[in-house]
NUVOZA-320769 format. One record per residue (C-alpha): residue number from 1; residue in three letters; z, y, x. Coordinates in steps of 0.5 Angstrom, whole numbers, plus 500, padded with zeros to 3 digits. Example, Ala and Ser with C-alpha at 12.3 -4.5 7.8 and 13.67 -1.06 7.14 Angstrom:
2
k,r,Z,Y,X
1,ALA,516,491,525
2,SER,514,498,527
// end
This chain:
80
k,r,Z,Y,X
1,MET,475,719,025
2,SER,474,713,029
3,ARG,467,712,033
4,PHE,464,710,027
5,GLY,465,716,023
6,ALA,463,715,015
7,ARG,459,709,016
8,TYR,460,701,015
9,GLY,466,702,010
10,ARG,473,703,010
11,LYS,475,695,010
12,LEU,470,693,016
13,ARG,472,699,020
14,LYS,480,697,019
15,ARG,478,690,021
16,VAL,475,692,028
17,GLU,480,697,029
18,ASP,486,692,028
19,ILE,482,687,033
20,GLU,481,692,038
21,ARG,488,694,038
22,LYS,490,687,039
23,MET,485,686,044
24,LYS,486,692,049
25,LYS,494,690,049
26,LYS,497,687,055
27,HIS,498,679,053
28,LYS,503,674,056
29,CYS,500,670,062
30,PRO,500,663,062
31,GLN,502,662,069
32,CYS,507,667,071
33,GLY,510,669,064
34,ARG,509,676,064
35,ASN,506,681,060
36,ALA,500,683,064
37,VAL,494,679,062
38,LYS,488,684,060
39,ARG,481,682,058
40,THR,475,683,064
41,SER,469,680,060
42,THR,468,676,054
43,SER,473,670,054
44,ILE,475,672,061
45,TRP,482,674,062
46,LYS,486,676,068
47,CYS,493,677,070
48,SER,494,683,074
49,LYS,501,681,077
50,CYS,499,674,079
51,GLY,492,674,079
52,ALA,490,668,075
53,THR,484,668,071
54,PHE,482,664,065
55,THR,478,663,059
56,GLY,480,664,052
57,GLY,478,667,046
58,ALA,473,673,045
59,TYR,478,677,043
60,LEU,485,674,044
61,PRO,487,670,050
62,GLU,489,664,046
63,THR,485,662,040
64,PRO,488,659,033
65,SER,485,652,035
66,GLY,488,653,042
67,LYS,495,654,039
68,ILE,494,648,035
69,MET,492,643,040
70,LYS,498,646,045
71,ARG,503,644,040
72,THR,500,637,038
73,ILE,500,636,046
74,LYS,507,638,046
75,ARG,509,634,040
76,LEU,505,628,043
77,GLY,509,628,050
78,GLU,516,629,047
79,GLY,514,622,043
80,SER,513,618,049
// end
């Protein structure tokens, strides 16, 4: 059993477990490219290799809308 025991229902416990698993794994650093980014606080992420600190999503360093914006900016830059 997880820390929630039999409370809150299976779907919600599974959803929380999936989010926390993704949040706690190491992510790719946008500066140095290594898998060394960990969450220090809500929306604050830090690379343990190069020391870069940046803001991102609450649970993941890059939000879905941030990915879309990065892709759009890259595409507009190629068109010029």
